[in-house]
C-alpha positions in Angstrom: -3.7 1.2 9.3 -6.1 -1.8 9.7 -8.4 -3.1 7.0 -11.8 -4.4 7.9 -11.8 -7.4 5.5 -15.6 -7.8 5.7 -16.2 -4.3 4.3 -14.3 -5.0 1.1 -16.2 -7.0 -1.5 -14.4 -10.3 -2.4 -13.4 -9.1 -5.9 -12.1 -5.8 -4.6 -9.0 -4.7 -2.6 -8.4 -1.6 -0.6 -5.8 1.0 -1.7 -3.0 1.2 0.8 -2.8 5.0 0.6 -6.4 6.4 0.2 -8.3 3.3 1.4 -10.8 3.3 -1.6 -12.2 0.0 -2.7 -10.8 -0.9 -6.1 -11.6 -3.9 -8.4 -8.8 -6.3 -8.2 -8.6 -6.4 -12.0 -7.8 -2.6 -12.0 -5.5 -2.4 -9.0 -1.8 -1.4 -9.2 0.1 -4.0 -7.3 3.5 -3.7 -5.5 4.9 -7.1 -4.5 7.6 -7.7 -2.0 9.0 -10.8 -0.5 6.6 -10.9 2.5 3.6 -9.0 1.4 1.5 -7.6 -1.5 0.2 -4.0 -1.4 -2.6 -2.7 -3.6 -3.2 0.9 -5.0 -6.1 2.5 -6.8 -3.8 4.1 -9.3 -0.3 5.3 -10.1 -0.7 8.5 -8.1 -1.3 6.6 -4.8 1.5 4.2 -5.7 3.9 7.0 -6.3 2.9 8.7 -3.1 3.4 5.4 -1.1 6.7 4.8 -2.8 8.1 8.3 -2.1 7.0 8.0 1.5 8.7 4.6 1.8 11.9 5.9 0.2 11.9 8.9 2.6 11.4 6.5 5.6 14.2 4.2 4.4 16.6 7.2 3.9 15.9 8.7 7.3 18.6 8.3 10.0 18.1 5.6 12.5 19.2 5.7 16.1 21.9 3.2 16.7 21.1 0.1 18.9 23.6 -0.8 21.6 
């Protein structure tokens, strides 16, 4: 999913899940070591988190 930076006002961020523009002061933020992800609310944050958890728990093919 790519974000067109020019379409988001400077004091807004885009929700990682639903792609709505959200005022930075009202965004829910999930920070990790290498990135910051913004959400319009707790519903989108929880949906992203459950999808991430499911992805991390899914079996991976072994690399040889």
